[in-house]
Backbone and ligand atoms as CSV (ligand in chain L), in Angstrom:
chain,resi,resn,atom,element,x,y,z
A,1,UNK,N,N,16.666,-22.916,-6.151
A,1,UNK,CA,C,15.680,-22.251,-5.374
A,1,UNK,C,C,14.676,-21.550,-6.369
A,2,UNK,N,N,13.363,-21.764,-6.050
A,2,UNK,CA,C,12.298,-21.193,-6.864
A,2,UNK,C,C,12.194,-19.656,-6.503
A,3,UNK,N,N,12.323,-18.768,-7.461
A,3,UNK,CA,C,12.260,-17.366,-7.244
A,3,UNK,C,C,10.821,-17.036,-7.024
A,4,UNK,N,N,10.639,-16.181,-6.007
A,4,UNK,CA,C,9.299,-15.624,-5.697
A,4,UNK,C,C,8.983,-14.372,-6.479
A,5,UNK,N,N,7.676,-14.206,-6.681
A,5,UNK,CA,C,7.210,-12.940,-7.367
A,5,UNK,C,C,6.728,-12.054,-6.367
A,6,UNK,N,N,7.356,-10.906,-6.323
A,6,UNK,CA,C,7.039,-9.825,-5.348
A,6,UNK,C,C,6.329,-8.671,-6.161
A,7,UNK,N,N,5.233,-8.106,-5.597
A,7,UNK,CA,C,4.647,-6.863,-6.121
A,7,UNK,C,C,4.588,-5.842,-5.010
A,8,UNK,N,N,4.707,-4.598,-5.289
A,8,UNK,CA,C,4.417,-3.547,-4.375
A,8,UNK,C,C,3.454,-2.558,-5.056
A,9,UNK,N,N,2.352,-2.184,-4.203
A,9,UNK,CA,C,1.311,-1.379,-4.779
A,9,UNK,C,C,1.107,-0.135,-4.016
A,10,UNK,N,N,0.788,0.851,-4.748
A,10,UNK,CA,C,0.550,2.237,-4.231
A,10,UNK,C,C,-0.811,2.662,-4.361
A,11,UNK,N,N,-1.613,2.565,-3.182
A,11,UNK,CA,C,-3.020,3.050,-3.286
A,11,UNK,C,C,-2.949,4.501,-2.668
A,12,UNK,N,N,-3.741,4.760,-1.626
A,12,UNK,CA,C,-3.890,6.277,-1.250
A,12,UNK,C,C,-2.793,6.339,-0.045
A,13,UNK,N,N,-1.553,6.535,-0.460
A,13,UNK,CA,C,-0.503,6.790,0.447
A,13,UNK,C,C,0.400,7.876,-0.107
A,14,UNK,N,N,1.473,8.186,0.734
A,14,UNK,CA,C,2.290,9.315,0.299
A,14,UNK,C,C,3.425,8.935,-0.401
A,15,UNK,N,N,3.687,7.580,-0.660
A,15,UNK,CA,C,4.870,6.910,-1.236
A,15,UNK,C,C,6.012,6.774,-0.102
A,16,UNK,N,N,5.801,7.258,1.048
A,16,UNK,CA,C,6.868,7.101,2.061
A,16,UNK,C,C,7.191,5.748,2.477
A,17,UNK,N,N,6.161,4.769,2.352
A,17,UNK,CA,C,6.479,3.348,2.593
A,17,UNK,C,C,7.341,2.823,1.482
A,18,UNK,N,N,7.153,3.262,0.313
A,18,UNK,CA,C,7.991,2.782,-0.799
A,18,UNK,C,C,9.363,3.425,-0.673
A,19,UNK,N,N,9.392,4.602,-0.212
A,19,UNK,CA,C,10.835,5.167,0.046
A,19,UNK,C,C,11.507,4.351,1.031
A,20,UNK,N,N,10.793,3.900,2.134
A,20,UNK,CA,C,11.444,2.979,3.042
A,20,UNK,C,C,11.993,1.681,2.468
A,21,UNK,N,N,11.049,1.150,1.668
A,21,UNK,CA,C,11.485,-0.015,0.830
A,21,UNK,C,C,12.785,0.171,0.152
A,22,UNK,N,N,12.957,1.380,-0.538
A,22,UNK,CA,C,14.175,1.606,-1.191
A,22,UNK,C,C,15.354,1.792,-0.278
A,23,UNK,N,N,15.047,2.177,1.083
A,23,UNK,CA,C,16.091,2.300,2.052
A,23,UNK,C,C,16.759,1.020,2.466
A,24,UNK,N,N,16.235,-0.124,1.836
A,24,UNK,CA,C,16.832,-1.417,1.993
A,24,UNK,C,C,18.282,-1.304,1.434
A,25,UNK,N,N,18.414,-0.388,0.449
A,25,UNK,CA,C,19.796,-0.085,-0.122
A,25,UNK,C,C,20.345,-1.470,-0.634
A,26,UNK,N,N,21.642,-1.866,-0.162
A,26,UNK,CA,C,22.302,-3.033,-0.724
A,26,UNK,C,C,21.731,-4.212,-0.394
A,27,UNK,N,N,20.632,-4.288,0.528
A,27,UNK,CA,C,19.930,-5.500,0.839
A,27,UNK,C,C,18.958,-5.844,-0.309
A,28,UNK,N,N,18.610,-4.794,-1.093
A,28,UNK,CA,C,17.835,-5.032,-2.361
A,28,UNK,C,C,18.498,-5.982,-3.344
A,29,UNK,N,N,19.857,-5.903,-3.372
A,29,UNK,CA,C,20.646,-6.685,-4.271
A,29,UNK,C,C,20.593,-8.144,-3.761
A,30,UNK,N,N,20.742,-8.315,-2.451
A,30,UNK,CA,C,20.621,-9.628,-1.826
A,30,UNK,C,C,19.273,-10.231,-2.133
A,31,UNK,N,N,18.215,-9.460,-1.903
A,31,UNK,CA,C,16.849,-10.071,-2.194
A,31,UNK,C,C,16.676,-10.381,-3.605
A,32,UNK,N,N,17.338,-9.549,-4.403
A,32,UNK,CA,C,16.987,-9.738,-5.883
A,32,UNK,C,C,17.468,-11.071,-6.373
A,33,UNK,N,N,18.296,-11.776,-5.611
A,33,UNK,CA,C,18.729,-13.158,-5.932
A,33,UNK,C,C,17.606,-14.187,-5.560
A,34,UNK,N,N,16.618,-13.691,-4.807
A,34,UNK,CA,C,15.529,-14.665,-4.478
A,34,UNK,C,C,14.242,-14.317,-4.974
A,35,UNK,N,N,14.005,-13.075,-5.563
A,35,UNK,CA,C,12.716,-12.678,-5.918
A,35,UNK,C,C,12.730,-11.862,-7.176
A,36,UNK,N,N,11.701,-11.778,-7.903
A,36,UNK,CA,C,11.552,-10.864,-9.011
A,36,UNK,C,C,10.454,-9.788,-8.545
A,37,UNK,N,N,10.742,-8.567,-8.892
A,37,UNK,CA,C,9.869,-7.507,-8.663
A,37,UNK,C,C,8.926,-7.423,-10.002
A,38,UNK,N,N,7.719,-7.947,-9.898
A,38,UNK,CA,C,6.946,-8.128,-11.169
A,38,UNK,C,C,5.917,-7.056,-11.310
A,39,UNK,N,N,5.724,-6.258,-10.292
A,39,UNK,CA,C,4.738,-5.070,-10.423
A,39,UNK,C,C,5.026,-4.116,-9.241
A,40,UNK,N,N,5.068,-2.866,-9.677
A,40,UNK,CA,C,5.423,-1.838,-8.673
A,40,UNK,C,C,5.394,-0.534,-9.314
A,41,UNK,N,N,5.274,0.570,-8.528
A,41,UNK,CA,C,5.525,1.903,-9.037
A,41,UNK,C,C,6.956,2.149,-9.469
A,42,UNK,N,N,7.827,1.166,-9.103
A,42,UNK,CA,C,9.221,1.239,-9.482
A,42,UNK,C,C,9.564,0.529,-10.716
A,43,UNK,N,N,8.613,-0.115,-11.285
A,43,UNK,CA,C,8.933,-0.879,-12.560
A,43,UNK,C,C,7.825,-0.499,-13.626
A,44,UNK,N,N,8.140,-0.875,-14.804
A,44,UNK,CA,C,7.208,-0.464,-15.924
A,44,UNK,C,C,5.942,-1.218,-16.119
A,45,UNK,N,N,5.898,-2.483,-15.661
A,45,UNK,CA,C,4.621,-3.302,-15.936
A,45,UNK,C,C,3.471,-2.540,-15.330
A,46,UNK,N,N,2.422,-2.377,-16.273
A,46,UNK,CA,C,1.230,-1.713,-15.903
A,46,UNK,C,C,0.016,-2.658,-15.502
A,47,UNK,N,N,0.165,-3.931,-15.798
A,47,UNK,CA,C,-0.807,-4.947,-15.469
A,47,UNK,C,C,-0.403,-5.826,-14.315
A,48,UNK,N,N,-1.321,-5.940,-13.315
A,48,UNK,CA,C,-0.901,-6.817,-12.198
A,48,UNK,C,C,-1.004,-8.322,-12.672
A,49,UNK,N,N,0.176,-8.986,-12.511
A,49,UNK,CA,C,0.240,-10.378,-12.993
A,49,UNK,C,C,-0.521,-11.407,-12.236
A,50,UNK,N,N,-0.638,-12.543,-12.740
A,50,UNK,CA,C,-1.244,-13.715,-12.078
A,50,UNK,C,C,-0.145,-14.351,-11.202
A,51,UNK,N,N,-0.630,-15.070,-10.137
A,51,UNK,CA,C,0.256,-15.941,-9.244
A,51,UNK,C,C,1.310,-15.032,-8.615
A,52,UNK,N,N,1.042,-13.985,-8.116
A,52,UNK,CA,C,2.005,-13.199,-7.390
A,52,UNK,C,C,2.210,-13.844,-5.995
A,53,UNK,N,N,3.435,-14.125,-5.449
A,53,UNK,CA,C,3.558,-14.686,-4.208
A,53,UNK,C,C,3.375,-13.686,-3.030
A,54,UNK,N,N,3.942,-12.518,-3.111
A,54,UNK,CA,C,3.787,-11.539,-2.032
A,54,UNK,C,C,3.474,-10.222,-2.677
A,55,UNK,N,N,2.451,-9.477,-2.172
A,55,UNK,CA,C,2.203,-8.112,-2.469
A,55,UNK,C,C,2.126,-7.225,-1.209
A,56,UNK,N,N,2.939,-6.197,-1.284
A,56,UNK,CA,C,3.062,-5.229,-0.267
A,56,UNK,C,C,2.185,-4.021,-0.662
A,57,UNK,N,N,1.113,-3.743,0.038
A,57,UNK,CA,C,0.106,-2.756,-0.298
A,57,UNK,C,C,0.302,-1.520,0.535
A,58,UNK,N,N,0.761,-0.517,-0.015
A,58,UNK,CA,C,0.790,0.789,0.615
A,58,UNK,C,C,-0.506,1.615,0.414
A,59,UNK,N,N,-0.986,2.215,1.567
A,59,UNK,CA,C,-2.003,3.167,1.379
A,59,UNK,C,C,-3.440,2.684,1.661
A,60,UNK,N,N,-4.308,3.569,1.884
A,60,UNK,CA,C,-5.735,3.127,2.226
A,60,UNK,C,C,-6.492,3.011,0.863
A,61,UNK,N,N,-7.618,2.453,1.073
A,61,UNK,CA,C,-8.538,2.119,-0.140
A,61,UNK,C,C,-9.545,3.381,-0.072
A,62,UNK,N,N,-9.227,4.318,-0.948
A,62,UNK,CA,C,-10.076,5.595,-0.936
A,62,UNK,C,C,-10.883,5.927,-2.080
A,63,UNK,N,N,-10.806,5.229,-3.174
A,63,UNK,CA,C,-11.475,5.584,-4.351
A,63,UNK,C,C,-12.035,4.212,-5.036
A,64,UNK,N,N,-12.930,4.385,-5.976
A,64,UNK,CA,C,-13.389,3.221,-6.731
A,64,UNK,C,C,-12.235,2.600,-7.478
A,65,UNK,N,N,-11.233,3.416,-7.963
A,65,UNK,CA,C,-10.173,2.752,-8.585
A,65,UNK,C,C,-9.310,1.909,-7.606
A,66,UNK,N,N,-9.140,2.426,-6.407
A,66,UNK,CA,C,-8.429,1.624,-5.443
A,66,UNK,C,C,-9.159,0.233,-5.111
A,67,UNK,N,N,-10.492,0.384,-4.950
A,67,UNK,CA,C,-11.277,-0.700,-4.703
A,67,UNK,C,C,-11.226,-1.821,-5.751
A,68,UNK,N,N,-11.354,-1.470,-6.983
A,68,UNK,CA,C,-11.267,-2.445,-8.061
A,68,UNK,C,C,-9.889,-3.082,-8.108
A,69,UNK,N,N,-8.868,-2.202,-7.813
A,69,UNK,CA,C,-7.421,-2.744,-7.941
A,69,UNK,C,C,-7.200,-3.630,-6.835
A,70,UNK,N,N,-7.613,-3.404,-5.578
A,70,UNK,CA,C,-7.266,-4.315,-4.538
A,70,UNK,C,C,-7.989,-5.611,-4.558
A,71,UNK,N,N,-9.146,-5.518,-5.117
A,71,UNK,CA,C,-9.942,-6.783,-5.247
A,71,UNK,C,C,-9.275,-7.693,-6.329
A,72,UNK,N,N,-8.834,-7.089,-7.421
A,72,UNK,CA,C,-8.080,-7.952,-8.390
A,72,UNK,C,C,-6.707,-8.440,-7.820
A,73,UNK,N,N,-6.028,-7.596,-7.047
A,73,UNK,CA,C,-4.781,-7.934,-6.497
A,73,UNK,C,C,-4.841,-9.169,-5.521
A,74,UNK,N,N,-6.127,-9.052,-4.722
A,74,UNK,CA,C,-6.395,-10.114,-3.731
A,74,UNK,C,C,-6.482,-11.399,-4.540
A,75,UNK,N,N,-7.245,-11.467,-5.587
A,75,UNK,CA,C,-7.536,-12.648,-6.278
A,75,UNK,C,C,-6.249,-13.344,-6.904
A,76,UNK,N,N,-5.264,-12.446,-7.144
A,76,UNK,CA,C,-4.029,-12.944,-7.889
A,76,UNK,C,C,-2.797,-12.975,-7.079
A,77,UNK,N,N,-3.023,-12.951,-5.697
A,77,UNK,CA,C,-1.865,-12.934,-4.752
A,77,UNK,C,C,-1.982,-13.942,-3.666
A,78,UNK,N,N,-0.831,-14.552,-3.323
A,78,UNK,CA,C,-0.927,-15.658,-2.203
A,78,UNK,C,C,-0.803,-14.944,-0.920
A,79,UNK,N,N,0.128,-14.059,-0.720
A,79,UNK,CA,C,0.345,-13.368,0.599
A,79,UNK,C,C,0.180,-11.857,0.367
A,80,UNK,N,N,-0.918,-11.385,0.959
A,80,UNK,CA,C,-1.180,-9.923,0.738
A,80,UNK,C,C,-0.918,-9.194,2.102
A,81,UNK,N,N,-0.060,-8.276,2.001
A,81,UNK,CA,C,0.465,-7.616,3.177
A,81,UNK,C,C,0.026,-6.168,3.255
A,82,UNK,N,N,-0.604,-5.777,4.390
A,82,UNK,CA,C,-0.959,-4.292,4.589
A,82,UNK,C,C,0.382,-3.671,5.032
A,83,UNK,N,N,0.857,-2.794,4.285
A,83,UNK,CA,C,2.247,-2.348,4.344
A,83,UNK,C,C,2.267,-0.835,4.863
A,84,UNK,N,N,2.460,-0.700,6.059
A,84,UNK,CA,C,2.436,0.789,6.627
A,84,UNK,C,C,1.042,1.148,7.263
A,85,UNK,N,N,0.995,2.197,7.985
A,85,UNK,CA,C,-0.212,2.546,8.735
A,85,UNK,C,C,-1.286,2.913,7.876
A,86,UNK,N,N,-0.970,3.522,6.780
A,86,UNK,CA,C,-2.160,3.899,5.907
A,86,UNK,C,C,-3.013,2.674,5.393
A,87,UNK,N,N,-2.304,1.596,5.146
A,87,UNK,CA,C,-2.995,0.373,4.726
A,87,UNK,C,C,-3.521,-0.309,5.949
A,88,UNK,N,N,-2.865,-0.278,7.041
A,88,UNK,CA,C,-3.298,-0.996,8.344
A,88,UNK,C,C,-4.407,-0.339,9.074
A,89,UNK,N,N,-4.517,1.024,9.041
A,89,UNK,CA,C,-5.600,1.718,9.781
A,89,UNK,C,C,-6.296,2.744,9.036
A,90,UNK,N,N,-5.877,3.123,7.818
A,90,UNK,CA,C,-6.317,4.227,6.969
A,90,UNK,C,C,-5.573,5.555,7.351
A,91,UNK,N,N,-5.037,5.561,8.581
A,91,UNK,CA,C,-4.079,6.650,8.950
A,91,UNK,C,C,-4.443,8.013,8.284
A,92,UNK,N,N,-3.511,8.564,7.683
A,92,UNK,CA,C,-3.652,10.006,7.163
A,92,UNK,C,C,-4.843,10.083,6.238
A,93,UNK,N,N,-5.007,9.339,5.238
A,93,UNK,CA,C,-6.170,9.419,4.276
A,93,UNK,C,C,-7.502,9.550,5.099
A,94,UNK,N,N,-7.593,8.865,6.218
A,94,UNK,CA,C,-8.916,8.765,7.020
A,94,UNK,C,C,-9.167,10.130,7.603
A,95,UNK,N,N,-8.265,11.028,7.578
A,95,UNK,CA,C,-8.533,12.299,8.252
A,95,UNK,C,C,-9.732,13.023,7.519
A,96,UNK,N,N,-10.013,12.710,6.361
A,96,UNK,CA,C,-11.129,13.181,5.667
A,96,UNK,C,C,-12.447,12.601,6.035
A,97,UNK,N,N,-12.406,11.436,6.742
A,97,UNK,CA,C,-13.574,10.626,7.014
A,97,UNK,C,C,-14.691,11.421,7.722
A,98,UNK,N,N,-14.420,12.380,8.653
A,98,UNK,CA,C,-15.541,13.036,9.347
A,98,UNK,C,C,-16.321,13.993,8.379
A,99,UNK,N,N,-15.822,14.197,7.127
A,99,UNK,CA,C,-16.405,15.164,6.233
A,99,UNK,C,C,-17.056,14.406,5.041
A,100,UNK,N,N,-17.970,15.036,4.419
A,100,UNK,CA,C,-18.563,14.403,3.178
A,100,UNK,C,C,-17.615,14.685,2.157
A,101,UNK,N,N,-17.674,13.763,1.148
A,101,UNK,CA,C,-16.827,13.892,-0.108
A,101,UNK,C,C,-17.057,15.200,-0.652
A,102,UNK,N,N,-18.333,15.687,-0.875
A,102,UNK,CA,C,-18.535,16.967,-1.481
A,102,UNK,C,C,-17.800,18.082,-0.797
A,103,UNK,N,N,-17.918,18.040,0.647
A,103,UNK,CA,C,-17.307,19.152,1.337
A,103,UNK,C,C,-15.649,19.106,1.210
A,104,UNK,N,N,-15.240,17.932,1.073
A,104,UNK,CA,C,-13.665,17.770,0.860
A,104,UNK,C,C,-13.389,18.447,-0.472
A,105,UNK,N,N,-14.206,17.977,-1.519
A,105,UNK,CA,C,-13.961,18.699,-2.845
A,105,UNK,C,C,-14.094,20.193,-2.783
A,106,UNK,N,N,-15.175,20.645,-2.170
A,106,UNK,CA,C,-15.389,22.038,-1.988
A,106,UNK,C,C,-14.205,22.745,-1.426
A,107,UNK,N,N,-13.598,22.175,-0.391
A,107,UNK,CA,C,-12.508,22.720,0.406
A,107,UNK,C,C,-11.233,22.825,-0.532
A,108,UNK,N,N,-10.977,21.727,-1.251
A,108,UNK,CA,C,-9.806,21.628,-2.030
A,108,UNK,C,C,-9.959,22.405,-3.328
A,109,UNK,N,N,-11.103,22.391,-3.976
A,109,UNK,CA,C,-11.160,22.961,-5.349
A,109,UNK,C,C,-11.901,24.250,-5.443
A,110,UNK,N,N,-12.635,24.730,-4.310
A,110,UNK,CA,C,-13.284,25.971,-4.377
A,110,UNK,C,C,-12.790,26.938,-3.378
A,111,UNK,N,N,-12.903,26.555,-2.078
A,111,UNK,CA,C,-12.676,27.541,-0.961
A,111,UNK,C,C,-11.153,27.861,-0.944
A,112,UNK,N,N,-10.293,27.065,-1.350
A,112,UNK,CA,C,-8.793,27.366,-1.225
A,112,UNK,C,C,-8.226,27.532,-2.632
A,113,UNK,N,N,-8.990,27.504,-3.610
A,113,UNK,CA,C,-8.444,27.745,-5.050
A,113,UNK,C,C,-8.053,29.167,-5.153
A,114,UNK,N,N,-6.928,29.445,-5.818
A,114,UNK,CA,C,-6.574,30.857,-6.081
A,114,UNK,C,C,-6.789,31.100,-7.660
A,115,UNK,N,N,-7.018,30.022,-8.519
A,115,UNK,CA,C,-7.361,30.205,-9.895
A,115,UNK,C,C,-8.403,29.212,-10.225
A,116,UNK,N,N,-9.292,29.578,-11.108
A,116,UNK,CA,C,-10.287,28.756,-11.665
A,116,UNK,C,C,-10.888,27.816,-10.702
A,117,UNK,N,N,-11.599,28.325,-9.674
A,117,UNK,CA,C,-12.240,27.395,-8.681
A,117,UNK,C,C,-13.409,26.595,-9.370
A,118,UNK,N,N,-13.465,25.355,-8.909
A,118,UNK,CA,C,-14.504,24.366,-9.585
A,118,UNK,C,C,-13.891,23.027,-9.432
A,119,UNK,N,N,-14.793,22.109,-9.076
A,119,UNK,CA,C,-14.446,20.615,-8.959
A,119,UNK,C,C,-14.226,20.042,-10.371
A,120,UNK,N,N,-13.010,19.483,-10.651
A,120,UNK,CA,C,-12.823,18.869,-11.985
A,120,UNK,C,C,-13.821,17.630,-12.175
A,121,UNK,N,N,-14.313,17.524,-13.268
A,121,UNK,CA,C,-15.309,16.463,-13.493
A,121,UNK,C,C,-14.620,15.289,-14.399
A,122,UNK,N,N,-13.335,15.374,-14.568
A,122,UNK,CA,C,-12.655,14.243,-15.116
A,122,UNK,C,C,-11.223,14.160,-14.595
A,123,UNK,N,N,-10.607,13.080,-14.742
A,123,UNK,CA,C,-9.229,12.809,-14.358
A,123,UNK,C,C,-8.918,12.736,-12.884
A,124,UNK,N,N,-9.929,12.947,-12.079
A,124,UNK,CA,C,-9.756,12.620,-10.600
A,124,UNK,C,C,-10.677,11.392,-10.294
A,125,UNK,N,N,-10.171,10.395,-9.507
A,125,UNK,CA,C,-10.857,9.295,-9.196
A,125,UNK,C,C,-12.131,9.529,-8.343
A,126,UNK,N,N,-13.111,8.805,-8.550
A,126,UNK,CA,C,-14.315,8.925,-7.658
A,126,UNK,C,C,-14.052,8.365,-6.278
A,127,UNK,N,N,-14.134,9.211,-5.271
A,127,UNK,CA,C,-13.748,8.852,-3.973
A,127,UNK,C,C,-14.955,7.994,-3.322
A,128,UNK,N,N,-14.557,6.962,-2.460
A,128,UNK,CA,C,-15.472,6.320,-1.637
A,128,UNK,C,C,-15.969,7.266,-0.556
A,129,UNK,N,N,-17.038,6.864,0.100
A,129,UNK,CA,C,-17.469,7.832,1.134
A,129,UNK,C,C,-16.472,7.933,2.302
A,130,UNK,N,N,-15.745,6.781,2.518
A,130,UNK,CA,C,-14.636,6.846,3.618
A,130,UNK,C,C,-13.383,6.267,3.030
A,131,UNK,N,N,-12.260,6.633,3.515
A,131,UNK,CA,C,-10.993,5.998,3.254
A,131,UNK,C,C,-10.896,4.783,4.197
A,132,UNK,N,N,-10.603,3.656,3.719
A,132,UNK,CA,C,-10.730,2.442,4.467
A,132,UNK,C,C,-9.375,1.739,4.581
A,133,UNK,N,N,-9.113,0.997,5.691
A,133,UNK,CA,C,-7.954,0.185,5.717
A,133,UNK,C,C,-8.079,-1.055,4.862
A,134,UNK,N,N,-7.097,-1.632,4.383
A,134,UNK,CA,C,-7.171,-2.654,3.330
A,134,UNK,C,C,-8.031,-3.865,3.863
A,135,UNK,N,N,-7.916,-4.164,5.131
A,135,UNK,CA,C,-8.612,-5.404,5.629
A,135,UNK,C,C,-10.059,-5.314,5.735
A,136,UNK,N,N,-10.588,-4.023,5.573
A,136,UNK,CA,C,-12.034,-3.860,5.513
A,136,UNK,C,C,-12.669,-4.138,4.174
A,137,UNK,N,N,-11.692,-4.442,3.154
A,137,UNK,CA,C,-12.213,-4.601,1.730
A,137,UNK,C,C,-11.828,-6.038,1.367
A,138,UNK,N,N,-10.641,-6.486,1.651
A,138,UNK,CA,C,-10.234,-7.786,1.231
A,138,UNK,C,C,-9.525,-8.507,2.486
A,139,UNK,N,N,-9.431,-9.833,2.576
A,139,UNK,CA,C,-8.611,-10.418,3.600
A,139,UNK,C,C,-7.165,-10.046,3.483
A,140,UNK,N,N,-6.528,-9.832,4.623
A,140,UNK,CA,C,-5.089,-9.561,4.672
A,140,UNK,C,C,-4.380,-10.599,5.445
A,141,UNK,N,N,-3.208,-10.946,4.876
A,141,UNK,CA,C,-2.409,-12.074,5.553
A,141,UNK,C,C,-1.341,-11.625,6.519
A,142,UNK,N,N,-0.906,-10.354,6.407
A,142,UNK,CA,C,0.164,-9.953,7.318
A,142,UNK,C,C,0.131,-8.365,7.390
A,143,UNK,N,N,0.298,-7.764,8.655
A,143,UNK,CA,C,0.356,-6.367,8.820
A,143,UNK,C,C,1.668,-5.939,9.218
A,144,UNK,N,N,2.154,-4.924,8.428
A,144,UNK,CA,C,3.406,-4.291,8.792
A,144,UNK,C,C,3.152,-2.937,9.154
A,145,UNK,N,N,3.089,-2.559,10.495
A,145,UNK,CA,C,2.764,-1.200,10.813
A,145,UNK,C,C,3.947,-0.263,10.731
A,146,UNK,N,N,3.708,1.071,10.879
A,146,UNK,CA,C,4.701,2.053,10.913
A,146,UNK,C,C,4.470,3.065,9.824
A,147,UNK,N,N,4.978,4.340,10.159
A,147,UNK,CA,C,4.642,5.454,9.165
A,147,UNK,C,C,5.941,6.206,8.986
A,148,UNK,N,N,6.789,5.528,8.112
A,148,UNK,CA,C,6.660,4.266,7.442
A,148,UNK,C,C,7.266,3.168,8.322
A,149,UNK,N,N,7.077,1.907,7.969
A,149,UNK,CA,C,7.754,0.838,8.438
A,149,UNK,C,C,9.282,1.120,8.203
A,150,UNK,N,N,10.207,0.692,9.190
A,150,UNK,CA,C,11.641,0.847,8.906
A,150,UNK,C,C,12.066,-0.087,7.908
A,151,UNK,N,N,13.186,0.202,7.319
A,151,UNK,CA,C,13.818,-0.745,6.284
A,151,UNK,C,C,14.172,-1.970,7.023
A,152,UNK,N,N,14.610,-1.931,8.325
A,152,UNK,CA,C,14.942,-3.194,9.057
A,152,UNK,C,C,13.763,-4.126,9.215
A,153,UNK,N,N,12.549,-3.507,9.556
A,153,UNK,CA,C,11.295,-4.267,9.574
A,153,UNK,C,C,10.943,-4.899,8.374
A,154,UNK,N,N,11.037,-4.128,7.232
A,154,UNK,CA,C,10.643,-4.651,6.034
A,154,UNK,C,C,11.548,-5.848,5.546
A,155,UNK,N,N,12.850,-5.674,5.742
A,155,UNK,CA,C,13.845,-6.711,5.438
A,155,UNK,C,C,13.503,-7.935,6.229
A,156,UNK,N,N,13.231,-7.763,7.544
A,156,UNK,CA,C,12.893,-8.966,8.336
A,156,UNK,C,C,11.725,-9.674,7.834
A,157,UNK,N,N,10.671,-8.929,7.534
A,157,UNK,CA,C,9.407,-9.505,7.125
A,157,UNK,C,C,9.621,-10.164,5.755
A,158,UNK,N,N,10.229,-9.584,4.833
A,158,UNK,CA,C,10.423,-10.232,3.498
A,158,UNK,C,C,11.229,-11.463,3.552
A,159,UNK,N,N,12.344,-11.452,4.285
A,159,UNK,CA,C,13.270,-12.613,4.461
A,159,UNK,C,C,12.464,-13.820,5.211
A,160,UNK,N,N,11.710,-13.492,6.092
A,160,UNK,CA,C,10.935,-14.523,6.765
A,160,UNK,C,C,9.941,-15.189,5.802
A,161,UNK,N,N,9.171,-14.232,5.128
A,161,UNK,CA,C,8.308,-14.798,4.145
A,161,UNK,C,C,8.923,-15.589,3.056
A,162,UNK,N,N,10.113,-15.239,2.619
A,162,UNK,CA,C,10.778,-15.886,1.615
A,162,UNK,C,C,11.173,-17.271,2.058
A,163,UNK,N,N,11.405,-17.470,3.373
A,163,UNK,CA,C,11.803,-18.723,3.975
A,163,UNK,C,C,10.493,-19.626,4.345
A,164,UNK,N,N,9.343,-18.999,4.044
A,164,UNK,CA,C,8.105,-19.690,4.344
A,164,UNK,C,C,7.604,-19.640,5.723
A,165,UNK,N,N,8.160,-18.556,6.427
A,165,UNK,CA,C,7.777,-18.501,7.835
A,165,UNK,C,C,6.905,-17.304,7.975
A,166,UNK,N,N,6.027,-17.313,9.032
A,166,UNK,CA,C,5.257,-16.085,9.480
A,166,UNK,C,C,6.123,-15.118,10.156
A,167,UNK,N,N,6.342,-13.937,9.749
A,167,UNK,CA,C,7.209,-12.938,10.528
A,167,UNK,C,C,6.526,-12.625,11.872
A,168,UNK,N,N,7.390,-12.648,12.986
A,168,UNK,CA,C,6.832,-12.269,14.289
A,168,UNK,C,C,7.128,-10.856,14.470
A,169,UNK,N,N,6.188,-9.935,14.113
A,169,UNK,CA,C,6.559,-8.558,14.138
A,169,UNK,C,C,6.211,-7.822,15.362
A,170,UNK,N,N,5.463,-8.416,16.287
A,170,UNK,CA,C,5.056,-7.677,17.413
A,170,UNK,C,C,6.168,-7.033,18.322
A,171,UNK,N,N,7.312,-7.618,18.317
A,171,UNK,CA,C,8.416,-7.090,19.121
A,171,UNK,C,C,9.349,-6.250,18.311
A,172,UNK,N,N,9.053,-5.985,17.058
A,172,UNK,CA,C,9.931,-5.259,16.070
A,172,UNK,C,C,9.216,-3.933,15.694
A,173,UNK,N,N,8.082,-3.662,16.080
A,173,UNK,CA,C,7.358,-2.487,15.741
A,173,UNK,C,C,6.992,-1.655,17.019
A,174,UNK,N,N,6.505,-0.414,16.793
A,174,UNK,CA,C,6.130,0.377,18.004
A,174,UNK,C,C,4.996,-0.213,18.767
A,175,UNK,N,N,4.245,-1.074,18.138
A,175,UNK,CA,C,3.171,-1.696,18.741
A,175,UNK,C,C,3.418,-2.945,19.701
A,176,UNK,N,N,4.889,-3.189,19.624
A,176,UNK,CA,C,5.317,-4.449,20.310
A,176,UNK,C,C,5.481,-4.227,21.786
A,177,UNK,N,N,5.716,-5.187,22.595
A,177,UNK,CA,C,5.996,-5.089,23.975
A,177,UNK,C,C,7.235,-4.431,24.265
L,1,LIG,S1,S,2.060,4.972,6.366
L,1,LIG,FE1,FE,3.018,6.964,6.472
L,1,LIG,S2,S,4.810,6.881,5.076
L,1,LIG,FE2,FE,3.377,5.185,4.478
L,1,LIG,S3,S,1.937,6.094,2.951
L,1,LIG,FE3,FE,0.999,6.445,4.873
L,1,LIG,S4,S,1.649,8.590,5.545
L,1,LIG,FE4,FE,2.993,7.852,3.974
């Protein structure tokens, strides 16, 4: 059997979707017989590799850094998956969307600062005007909703994709019938 290359990516999310991935527990050992985790916050590789078979994308696209990253990932990935509600709808990160970027920075770094108020001018990513769901930036092949998706749903989706099938997720998520 040809081993598949799996990547997991952390954009603007809380890492809860990755925690749910780790909740696969012993099923991770079973999956490790069929795939290699080639890029992830959980491994050391800092460069997104070529020819990735499946990429699970957690989080919204909120910064220029996210935007550049997801465009590169799309070019180098066969099946790109919006993984969790922040990727699917922008969810929690989009709560800033009614406000300007400047007013968000003022709130975070001046109005509520208890020490040295002032917006940092380095080491923070340049925010986009809006936090965006992944599909508004690049084509998405599969959506796994949930905040976070359950480990059972993640396992089902991965095993179906590993078998070359399109996962039928509508009856397995809260959006299903
Ligand atoms: S979907 Fe929920 S668990 Fe996943 S990154 Fe967003 S807030 Fe966190």
